[in-house]
N, CA, C, O and the ligand as a Tripos MOL2 file, in Angstrom:
@<TRIPOS>MOLECULE
protein
  237   235    60     0     0
PROTEIN
NO_CHARGES

@<TRIPOS>ATOM
      1 N           3.4950  -75.0200   29.0330 N.3       1 MET1
      2 CA          3.4980  -73.7460   29.7940 C.3       1 MET1
      3 C           2.7110  -72.6510   28.9040 C.2       1 MET1
      4 O           3.1020  -72.2790   27.7980 O.2       1 MET1
      5 N           1.5770  -72.2050   29.5320 N.am      2 SER2
      6 CA          0.7800  -71.2750   28.8880 C.3       2 SER2
      7 C           1.3800  -69.7770   28.8820 C.2       2 SER2
      8 O           1.8950  -69.3420   29.9110 O.2       2 SER2
      9 N           1.3150  -69.0730   27.8310 N.am      3 ALA3
     10 CA          1.9350  -67.7170   28.1170 C.3       3 ALA3
     11 C           1.2050  -66.9480   29.0500 C.2       3 ALA3
     12 O          -0.0170  -67.0790   29.1240 O.2       3 ALA3
     13 N           1.8800  -66.0910   29.8320 N.am      4 PRO4
     14 CA          1.2040  -65.2920   30.5940 C.3       4 PRO4
     15 C           0.4800  -64.1210   30.1390 C.2       4 PRO4
     16 O           1.0680  -63.1840   29.6000 O.2       4 PRO4
     17 N          -1.0980  -64.1380   30.3850 N.am      5 VAL5
     18 CA         -1.7120  -63.1360   29.9510 C.3       5 VAL5
     19 C          -1.6850  -61.8130   30.5570 C.2       5 VAL5
     20 O          -1.8910  -61.6590   31.7610 O.2       5 VAL5
     21 N          -1.4060  -60.7280   29.6530 N.am      6 LYS6
     22 CA         -1.2990  -59.3700   30.2280 C.3       6 LYS6
     23 C          -2.3910  -58.5630   29.8950 C.2       6 LYS6
     24 O          -3.0630  -58.6860   28.8710 O.2       6 LYS6
     25 N          -2.5780  -57.6250   30.8980 N.am      7 CYS7
     26 CA         -3.7790  -56.6240   30.5070 C.3       7 CYS7
     27 C          -3.6070  -55.7330   29.1700 C.2       7 CYS7
     28 O          -2.7030  -54.9300   28.9400 O.2       7 CYS7
     29 N          -4.4740  -56.0040   28.5190 N.am      8 PRO8
     30 CA         -4.5380  -55.0000   27.2290 C.3       8 PRO8
     31 C          -4.2470  -53.6570   27.3440 C.2       8 PRO8
     32 O          -3.7810  -52.9860   26.4240 O.2       8 PRO8
     33 N          -4.5410  -53.1900   28.5920 N.am      9 ILE9
     34 CA         -4.6260  -51.6160   29.0370 C.3       9 ILE9
     35 C          -3.5300  -51.3420   29.4450 C.2       9 ILE9
     36 O          -2.9200  -50.4730   28.8230 O.2       9 ILE9
     37 N          -2.8790  -51.9760   30.6290 N.am     10 CYS10
     38 CA         -1.8760  -51.4210   31.0440 C.3      10 CYS10
     39 C          -0.5130  -52.6540   31.2830 C.2      10 CYS10
     40 O           0.4150  -52.5370   32.0830 O.2      10 CYS10
     41 N          -0.7260  -53.6590   30.4480 N.am     11 LYS11
     42 CA          0.3040  -54.6050   30.2370 C.3      11 LYS11
     43 C           0.6840  -55.3400   31.4160 C.2      11 LYS11
     44 O           1.5860  -56.1740   31.3300 O.2      11 LYS11
     45 N          -0.0480  -55.0700   32.7720 N.am     12 LYS12
     46 CA          0.1150  -55.7610   34.0250 C.3      12 LYS12
     47 C          -0.2580  -57.1760   33.7630 C.2      12 LYS12
     48 O          -0.9580  -57.5470   32.8210 O.2      12 LYS12
     49 N           0.2980  -57.9740   34.7260 N.am     13 PRO13
     50 CA         -0.3510  -59.4670   34.8070 C.3      13 PRO13
     51 C          -1.9150  -59.6170   35.0550 C.2      13 PRO13
     52 O          -2.4820  -58.9470   35.9190 O.2      13 PRO13
     53 N          -2.4990  -60.4220   34.3480 N.am     14 THR14
     54 CA         -3.9910  -60.5670   34.4520 C.3      14 THR14
     55 C          -4.1120  -61.0650   35.8670 C.2      14 THR14
     56 O          -3.3880  -61.8730   36.4480 O.2      14 THR14
     57 N          -5.3090  -60.3350   36.3600 N.am     15 ASN15
     58 CA         -6.0050  -60.9740   37.5110 C.3      15 ASN15
     59 C          -7.0950  -61.7770   37.2590 C.2      15 ASN15
     60 O          -8.0050  -61.3250   36.5640 O.2      15 ASN15
     61 N          -7.1580  -62.9290   37.7210 N.am     16 PRO16
     62 CA         -8.2680  -63.9840   37.4610 C.3      16 PRO16
     63 C          -9.6110  -63.3870   37.5520 C.2      16 PRO16
     64 O         -10.4800  -63.6560   36.7230 O.2      16 PRO16
     65 N          -9.8370  -62.4390   38.7150 N.am     17 THR17
     66 CA        -10.9980  -62.0850   38.9760 C.3      17 THR17
     67 C         -11.4710  -61.0530   37.8590 C.2      17 THR17
     68 O         -12.6700  -60.9280   37.6090 O.2      17 THR17
     69 N         -10.6190  -60.4110   37.2790 N.am     18 HIS18
     70 CA        -10.9320  -59.5130   36.1320 C.3      18 HIS18
     71 C         -10.3820  -59.8180   35.0020 C.2      18 HIS18
     72 O          -9.9010  -58.8680   34.3840 O.2      18 HIS18
     73 N         -10.2870  -61.0560   34.4430 N.am     19 LYS19
     74 CA         -9.7430  -61.5310   33.3720 C.3      19 LYS19
     75 C         -10.6350  -60.6950   31.9260 C.2      19 LYS19
     76 O         -11.8010  -60.3230   32.0580 O.2      19 LYS19
     77 N         -10.1060  -60.5670   31.0310 N.am     20 PRO20
     78 CA         -8.4490  -60.4210   30.7250 C.3      20 PRO20
     79 C          -7.8450  -59.2100   31.3970 C.2      20 PRO20
     80 O          -6.7380  -58.9010   30.9580 O.2      20 PRO20
     81 N          -8.2930  -58.5170   32.2910 N.am     21 PHE21
     82 CA         -7.5520  -57.3980   32.8040 C.3      21 PHE21
     83 C          -7.1620  -57.6880   33.9860 C.2      21 PHE21
     84 O          -7.4360  -58.7690   34.5050 O.2      21 PHE21
     85 N          -6.3380  -56.5880   34.6840 N.am     22 CYS22
     86 CA         -5.7020  -56.8640   35.6660 C.3      22 CYS22
     87 C          -6.3990  -56.1890   36.9230 C.2      22 CYS22
     88 O          -6.1060  -56.4330   38.0940 O.2      22 CYS22
     89 N          -7.2960  -55.3680   36.5180 N.am     23 SER23
     90 CA         -8.1900  -54.8460   37.5400 C.3      23 SER23
     91 C          -9.3240  -54.2210   36.9540 C.2      23 SER23
     92 O          -9.4310  -53.9470   35.7590 O.2      23 SER23
     93 N         -10.2790  -53.9790   37.9590 N.am     24 GLU24
     94 CA        -11.6360  -53.5100   37.6380 C.3      24 GLU24
     95 C         -11.7280  -52.2180   36.7560 C.2      24 GLU24
     96 O         -12.5360  -51.9790   35.8580 O.2      24 GLU24
     97 N         -10.8200  -51.5300   37.1770 N.am     25 ARG25
     98 CA        -10.3540  -50.2190   36.5870 C.3      25 ARG25
     99 C         -10.0280  -50.3300   35.1470 C.2      25 ARG25
    100 O         -10.6160  -49.6090   34.3400 O.2      25 ARG25
    101 N          -9.1880  -51.1300   34.7930 N.am     26 CYS26
    102 CA         -8.9090  -51.5150   33.4480 C.3      26 CYS26
    103 C          -9.9110  -51.9460   32.5930 C.2      26 CYS26
    104 O          -9.9990  -51.5840   31.4190 O.2      26 CYS26
    105 N         -10.8980  -52.9400   33.3180 N.am     27 GLN27
    106 CA        -11.8460  -53.5890   32.6320 C.3      27 GLN27
    107 C         -12.9460  -52.2900   32.0900 C.2      27 GLN27
    108 O         -13.4490  -52.2120   30.9690 O.2      27 GLN27
    109 N         -13.1420  -51.2990   33.2760 N.am     28 GLN28
    110 CA        -13.9810  -50.4650   32.8850 C.3      28 GLN28
    111 C         -13.5450  -49.4640   31.6740 C.2      28 GLN28
    112 O         -14.3250  -49.0280   30.8280 O.2      28 GLN28
    113 N         -12.1940  -49.1940   31.7510 N.am     29 VAL29
    114 CA        -11.4330  -48.6180   30.8520 C.3      29 VAL29
    115 C         -11.6980  -49.0690   29.3800 C.2      29 VAL29
    116 O         -12.1000  -48.3230   28.4870 O.2      29 VAL29
    117 N         -11.4220  -50.3660   29.2600 N.am     30 ASP30
    118 CA        -11.7370  -51.0460   28.0630 C.3      30 ASP30
    119 C         -13.1250  -51.0350   27.6760 C.2      30 ASP30
    120 O         -13.4150  -51.0810   26.4800 O.2      30 ASP30
    121 N         -13.9980  -50.9810   28.5560 N.am     31 LEU31
    122 CA        -15.5380  -50.8840   28.2800 C.3      31 LEU31
    123 C         -15.9410  -49.7940   27.9130 C.2      31 LEU31
    124 O         -16.8980  -49.7250   27.1420 O.2      31 LEU31
    125 N         -15.3120  -48.6970   28.3740 N.am     32 GLY32
    126 CA        -15.4590  -47.2990   28.0230 C.3      32 GLY32
    127 C         -15.1550  -47.0710   26.4440 C.2      32 GLY32
    128 O         -15.8700  -46.4490   25.6570 O.2      32 GLY32
    129 N         -13.8910  -47.7390   26.1590 N.am     33 ARG33
    130 CA        -13.3090  -47.5000   24.8350 C.3      33 ARG33
    131 C         -14.2520  -48.3030   23.7560 C.2      33 ARG33
    132 O         -14.4390  -47.9600   22.5890 O.2      33 ARG33
    133 N         -14.7530  -49.3500   24.3590 N.am     34 TRP34
    134 CA        -15.6700  -50.1760   23.3910 C.3      34 TRP34
    135 C         -16.7710  -49.4300   23.0640 C.2      34 TRP34
    136 O         -17.0330  -49.2410   21.8770 O.2      34 TRP34
    137 N         -17.5860  -48.8920   24.1020 N.am     35 LEU35
    138 CA        -18.8550  -48.1190   24.0390 C.3      35 LEU35
    139 C         -18.6480  -46.6750   23.0340 C.2      35 LEU35
    140 O         -19.4720  -46.2070   22.2480 O.2      35 LEU35
    141 N         -17.4420  -46.2280   23.3130 N.am     36 LYS36
    142 CA        -17.3240  -45.0160   22.5020 C.3      36 LYS36
    143 C         -17.1600  -45.1700   20.8910 C.2      36 LYS36
    144 O         -17.4040  -44.3240   20.0300 O.2      36 LYS36
    145 N         -16.6070  -46.6900   20.7130 N.am     37 GLY37
    146 CA        -16.4590  -46.9280   19.4520 C.3      37 GLY37
    147 C         -17.8820  -47.4460   18.7070 C.2      37 GLY37
    148 O         -18.0460  -47.4910   17.4870 O.2      37 GLY37
    149 N         -18.7330  -47.7720   19.5880 N.am     38 ASN38
    150 CA        -19.9380  -48.1570   19.0050 C.3      38 ASN38
    151 C         -21.1340  -46.7810   19.0710 C.2      38 ASN38
    152 O         -22.1280  -46.6700   18.3540 O.2      38 ASN38
    153 N         -20.7420  -45.9640   19.9970 N.am     39 TYR39
    154 CA        -21.6800  -44.8470   19.9040 C.3      39 TYR39
    155 C         -21.0770  -43.5330   19.4920 C.2      39 TYR39
    156 O         -20.8840  -42.5600   20.2210 O.2      39 TYR39
    157 N         -20.8240  -43.6480   18.2780 N.am     40 VAL40
    158 CA        -20.1890  -42.3040   17.5720 C.3      40 VAL40
    159 C         -20.9740  -41.3980   17.2120 C.2      40 VAL40
    160 O         -21.4340  -41.3560   16.0700 O.2      40 VAL40
    161 N         -21.2960  -40.3760   18.3010 N.am     41 VAL41
    162 CA        -22.1700  -39.2510   17.9390 C.3      41 VAL41
    163 C         -21.6750  -37.7700   18.3830 C.2      41 VAL41
    164 O         -22.0470  -37.0430   19.3050 O.2      41 VAL41
    165 N         -20.6660  -37.5980   17.3450 N.am     42 PRO42
    166 CA        -20.1440  -36.3360   17.4270 C.3      42 PRO42
    167 C         -21.0080  -35.1110   16.7940 C.2      42 PRO42
    168 O         -20.6490  -34.4720   15.8040 O.2      42 PRO42
    169 N         -22.1510  -34.8990   17.4930 N.am     43 GLY43
    170 CA        -22.9750  -33.7370   17.1150 C.3      43 GLY43
    171 C         -24.2390  -34.4920   16.5500 C.2      43 GLY43
    172 O         -24.1830  -35.2360   15.5710 O.2      43 GLY43
    173 N         -25.4250  -34.2130   17.2930 N.am     44 ARG44
    174 CA        -26.5290  -35.0590   16.9520 C.3      44 ARG44
    175 C         -27.2230  -34.1140   15.5830 C.2      44 ARG44
    176 O         -27.5690  -32.9330   15.6280 O.2      44 ARG44
    177 N         -27.2770  -34.8930   14.6010 N.am     45 PRO45
    178 CA        -28.1210  -34.0760   13.3930 C.3      45 PRO45
    179 C         -29.4970  -34.0150   13.6140 C.2      45 PRO45
    180 O         -30.1570  -33.4440   12.7460 O.2      45 PRO45
    181 N         -30.1710  -34.5510   14.7420 N.am     46 GLU46
    182 CA        -31.5000  -34.2870   14.8130 C.3      46 GLU46
    183 C         -31.8690  -33.1930   15.6680 C.2      46 GLU46
    184 O         -33.0340  -32.9060   15.9430 O.2      46 GLU46
    185 N         -30.5330  -32.4000   16.2110 N.am     47 ASP47
    186 CA        -30.6930  -31.4890   17.1990 C.3      47 ASP47
    187 C         -30.9920  -30.0910   16.5960 C.2      47 ASP47
    188 O         -30.7430  -29.0760   17.2470 O.2      47 ASP47
    189 N         -31.4890  -30.0410   15.4360 N.am     48 ASP48
    190 CA        -31.9280  -28.6140   14.4630 C.3      48 ASP48
    191 C         -33.2840  -28.3890   14.7770 C.2      48 ASP48
    192 O         -33.9810  -27.8550   13.9150 O.2      48 ASP48
    193 N         -33.7900  -28.7080   15.8780 N.am     49 SER49
    194 CA        -35.2470  -28.3350   15.9580 C.3      49 SER49
    195 C         -35.6940  -26.8590   15.9260 C.2      49 SER49
    196 O         -36.8620  -26.4730   15.8860 O.2      49 SER49
    197 N         -34.6660  -26.1500   15.9480 N.am     50 GLU50
    198 CA        -34.9790  -24.4630   15.8360 C.3      50 GLU50
    199 C         -35.5600  -24.3670   14.3410 C.2      50 GLU50
    200 O         -36.4650  -23.5770   14.0750 O.2      50 GLU50
    201 N         -35.0420  -25.1380   13.4690 N.am     51 GLN51
    202 CA        -35.4690  -24.9000   12.1940 C.3      51 GLN51
    203 C         -36.9750  -24.9160   11.9680 C.2      51 GLN51
    204 O         -37.5520  -25.9720   12.2300 O.2      51 GLN51
    205 N         -37.5830  -24.0370   11.5830 N.am     52 LEU52
    206 CA        -38.9220  -24.0510   11.4400 C.3      52 LEU52
    207 C         -39.2690  -24.6680   10.1210 C.2      52 LEU52
    208 O         -38.5570  -24.6340    9.1180 O.2      52 LEU52
    209 N         -40.7290  -25.3720   10.2610 N.am     53 PRO53
    210 CA        -40.9530  -25.9360    8.8450 C.3      53 PRO53
    211 C         -41.3800  -25.0500    7.8530 C.2      53 PRO53
    212 O         -41.8310  -23.9290    8.0880 O.2      53 PRO53
    213 N         -41.2310  -25.5820    6.6600 N.am     54 ASP54
    214 CA        -41.2980  -24.6230    5.4850 C.3      54 ASP54
    215 C         -42.8020  -23.8370    5.3700 C.2      54 ASP54
    216 O         -43.7640  -24.2990    4.7580 O.2      54 ASP54
    217 N         -42.7840  -22.7610    5.9770 N.am     55 ALA55
    218 CA        -43.9750  -21.7400    6.2020 C.3      55 ALA55
    219 C         -44.0950  -21.2170    4.5230 C.2      55 ALA55
    220 O         -45.1190  -20.6060    4.2170 O.2      55 ALA55
    221 N         -43.2730  -21.4100    3.6930 N.am     56 ASP56
    222 CA        -43.3700  -20.6880    2.7200 C.3      56 ASP56
    223 C         -44.2770  -21.4120    1.5250 C.2      56 ASP56
    224 O         -44.3390  -21.0460    0.3510 O.2      56 ASP56
    225 N         -44.9210  -22.4700    2.1040 N.am     57 ASP57
    226 CA        -45.6120  -23.4750    1.2780 C.3      57 ASP57
    227 C         -47.0720  -23.0930    1.4820 C.2      57 ASP57
    228 O         -47.8100  -24.0190    1.8200 O.2      57 ASP57
    229 N         -47.6320  -21.8470    1.3300 N.am     58 HIS58
    230 CA        -49.0030  -21.5720    1.5320 C.3      58 HIS58
    231 C         -49.6990  -21.3240    0.1030 C.2      58 HIS58
    232 O         -49.6750  -20.2690   -0.5300 O.2      58 HIS58
    233 N         -50.2930  -22.4700   -0.2490 N.am     59 ALA59
    234 CA        -50.7550  -22.5750   -1.4570 C.3      59 ALA59
    235 C         -52.2870  -22.5210   -1.4000 C.2      59 ALA59
    236 O         -52.9470  -22.6030   -2.4360 O.2      59 ALA59
    237 ZN         -4.5460  -53.3390   33.5780 Zn       60 ZN60
@<TRIPOS>BOND
     1     1     2 1
     2     2     3 1
     3     3     4 2
     4     3     5 am
     5     5     6 1
     6     6     7 1
     7     7     8 2
     8     7     9 am
     9     9    10 1
    10    10    11 1
    11    11    12 2
    12    11    13 am
    13    13    14 1
    14    14    15 1
    15    15    16 2
    16    15    17 am
    17    17    18 1
    18    18    19 1
    19    19    20 2
    20    19    21 am
    21    21    22 1
    22    22    23 1
    23    23    24 2
    24    23    25 am
    25    25    26 1
    26    26    27 1
    27    27    28 2
    28    27    29 am
    29    29    30 1
    30    30    31 1
    31    31    32 2
    32    31    33 am
    33    33    34 1
    34    34    35 1
    35    35    36 2
    36    35    37 am
    37    37    38 1
    38    38    39 1
    39    39    40 2
    40    39    41 am
    41    41    42 1
    42    42    43 1
    43    43    44 2
    44    43    45 am
    45    45    46 1
    46    46    47 1
    47    47    48 2
    48    47    49 am
    49    49    50 1
    50    50    51 1
    51    51    52 2
    52    51    53 am
    53    53    54 1
    54    54    55 1
    55    55    56 2
    56    55    57 am
    57    57    58 1
    58    58    59 1
    59    59    60 2
    60    59    61 am
    61    61    62 1
    62    62    63 1
    63    63    64 2
    64    63    65 am
    65    65    66 1
    66    66    67 1
    67    67    68 2
    68    67    69 am
    69    69    70 1
    70    70    71 1
    71    71    72 2
    72    71    73 am
    73    73    74 1
    74    74    75 1
    75    75    76 2
    76    75    77 am
    77    77    78 1
    78    78    79 1
    79    79    80 2
    80    79    81 am
    81    81    82 1
    82    82    83 1
    83    83    84 2
    84    83    85 am
    85    85    86 1
    86    86    87 1
    87    87    88 2
    88    87    89 am
    89    89    90 1
    90    90    91 1
    91    91    92 2
    92    91    93 am
    93    93    94 1
    94    94    95 1
    95    95    96 2
    96    95    97 am
    97    97    98 1
    98    98    99 1
    99    99   100 2
   100    99   101 am
   101   101   102 1
   102   102   103 1
   103   103   104 2
   104   103   105 am
   105   105   106 1
   106   106   107 1
   107   107   108 2
   108   107   109 am
   109   109   110 1
   110   110   111 1
   111   111   112 2
   112   111   113 am
   113   113   114 1
   114   114   115 1
   115   115   116 2
   116   115   117 am
   117   117   118 1
   118   118   119 1
   119   119   120 2
   120   119   121 am
   121   121   122 1
   122   122   123 1
   123   123   124 2
   124   123   125 am
   125   125   126 1
   126   126   127 1
   127   127   128 2
   128   127   129 am
   129   129   130 1
   130   130   131 1
   131   131   132 2
   132   131   133 am
   133   133   134 1
   134   134   135 1
   135   135   136 2
   136   135   137 am
   137   137   138 1
   138   138   139 1
   139   139   140 2
   140   139   141 am
   141   141   142 1
   142   142   143 1
   143   143   144 2
   144   143   145 am
   145   145   146 1
   146   146   147 1
   147   147   148 2
   148   147   149 am
   149   149   150 1
   150   150   151 1
   151   151   152 2
   152   151   153 am
   153   153   154 1
   154   154   155 1
   155   155   156 2
   156   155   157 am
   157   157   158 1
   158   158   159 1
   159   159   160 2
   160   159   161 am
   161   161   162 1
   162   162   163 1
   163   163   164 2
   164   163   165 am
   165   165   166 1
   166   166   167 1
   167   167   168 2
   168   167   169 am
   169   169   170 1
   170   170   171 1
   171   171   172 2
   172   171   173 am
   173   173   174 1
   174   174   175 1
   175   175   176 2
   176   175   177 am
   177   177   178 1
   178   178   179 1
   179   179   180 2
   180   179   181 am
   181   181   182 1
   182   182   183 1
   183   183   184 2
   184   183   185 am
   185   185   186 1
   186   186   187 1
   187   187   188 2
   188   187   189 am
   189   189   190 1
   190   190   191 1
   191   191   192 2
   192   191   193 am
   193   193   194 1
   194   194   195 1
   195   195   196 2
   196   195   197 am
   197   197   198 1
   198   198   199 1
   199   199   200 2
   200   199   201 am
   201   201   202 1
   202   202   203 1
   203   203   204 2
   204   203   205 am
   205   205   206 1
   206   206   207 1
   207   207   208 2
   208   207   209 am
   209   209   210 1
   210   210   211 1
   211   211   212 2
   212   211   213 am
   213   213   214 1
   214   214   215 1
   215   215   216 2
   216   215   217 am
   217   217   218 1
   218   218   219 1
   219   219   220 2
   220   219   221 am
   221   221   222 1
   222   222   223 1
   223   223   224 2
   224   223   225 am
   225   225   226 1
   226   226   227 1
   227   227   228 2
   228   227   229 am
   229   229   230 1
   230   230   231 1
   231   231   232 2
   232   231   233 am
   233   233   234 1
   234   234   235 1
   235   235   236 2
@<TRIPOS>SUBSTRUCTURE
     1 MET1         2 RESIDUE 1 A MET
     2 SER2         6 RESIDUE 1 A SER
     3 ALA3        10 RESIDUE 1 A ALA
     4 PRO4        14 RESIDUE 1 A PRO
     5 VAL5        18 RESIDUE 1 A VAL
     6 LYS6        22 RESIDUE 1 A LYS
     7 CYS7        26 RESIDUE 1 A CYS
     8 PRO8        30 RESIDUE 1 A PRO
     9 ILE9        34 RESIDUE 1 A ILE
    10 CYS10       38 RESIDUE 1 A CYS
    11 LYS11       42 RESIDUE 1 A LYS
    12 LYS12       46 RESIDUE 1 A LYS
    13 PRO13       50 RESIDUE 1 A PRO
    14 THR14       54 RESIDUE 1 A THR
    15 ASN15       58 RESIDUE 1 A ASN
    16 PRO16       62 RESIDUE 1 A PRO
    17 THR17       66 RESIDUE 1 A THR
    18 HIS18       70 RESIDUE 1 A HIS
    19 LYS19       74 RESIDUE 1 A LYS
    20 PRO20       78 RESIDUE 1 A PRO
    21 PHE21       82 RESIDUE 1 A PHE
    22 CYS22       86 RESIDUE 1 A CYS
    23 SER23       90 RESIDUE 1 A SER
    24 GLU24       94 RESIDUE 1 A GLU
    25 ARG25       98 RESIDUE 1 A ARG
    26 CYS26      102 RESIDUE 1 A CYS
    27 GLN27      106 RESIDUE 1 A GLN
    28 GLN28      110 RESIDUE 1 A GLN
    29 VAL29      114 RESIDUE 1 A VAL
    30 ASP30      118 RESIDUE 1 A ASP
    31 LEU31      122 RESIDUE 1 A LEU
    32 GLY32      126 RESIDUE 1 A GLY
    33 ARG33      130 RESIDUE 1 A ARG
    34 TRP34      134 RESIDUE 1 A TRP
    35 LEU35      138 RESIDUE 1 A LEU
    36 LYS36      142 RESIDUE 1 A LYS
    37 GLY37      146 RESIDUE 1 A GLY
    38 ASN38      150 RESIDUE 1 A ASN
    39 TYR39      154 RESIDUE 1 A TYR
    40 VAL40      158 RESIDUE 1 A VAL
    41 VAL41      162 RESIDUE 1 A VAL
    42 PRO42      166 RESIDUE 1 A PRO
    43 GLY43      170 RESIDUE 1 A GLY
    44 ARG44      174 RESIDUE 1 A ARG
    45 PRO45      178 RESIDUE 1 A PRO
    46 GLU46      182 RESIDUE 1 A GLU
    47 ASP47      186 RESIDUE 1 A ASP
    48 ASP48      190 RESIDUE 1 A ASP
    49 SER49      194 RESIDUE 1 A SER
    50 GLU50      198 RESIDUE 1 A GLU
    51 GLN51      202 RESIDUE 1 A GLN
    52 LEU52      206 RESIDUE 1 A LEU
    53 PRO53      210 RESIDUE 1 A PRO
    54 ASP54      214 RESIDUE 1 A ASP
    55 ALA55      218 RESIDUE 1 A ALA
    56 ASP56      222 RESIDUE 1 A ASP
    57 ASP57      226 RESIDUE 1 A ASP
    58 HIS58      230 RESIDUE 1 A HIS
    59 ALA59      234 RESIDUE 1 A ALA
    60 ZN60       237 GROUP 0 **** ****
């Protein structure tokens, strides 16, 4: 007997169509979490384009 696989998101029985999730919704939820974990951009450090170049370097 194989243990029933449950959806890792909502713990409902898995739907073979959306394995290992129970529905497309949970599949998207998991995908979203996965992407967030890989795209950790809490504030773009390259967004300080207002900073002028060093104009004090007139030699
Ligand atoms: Zn689910």
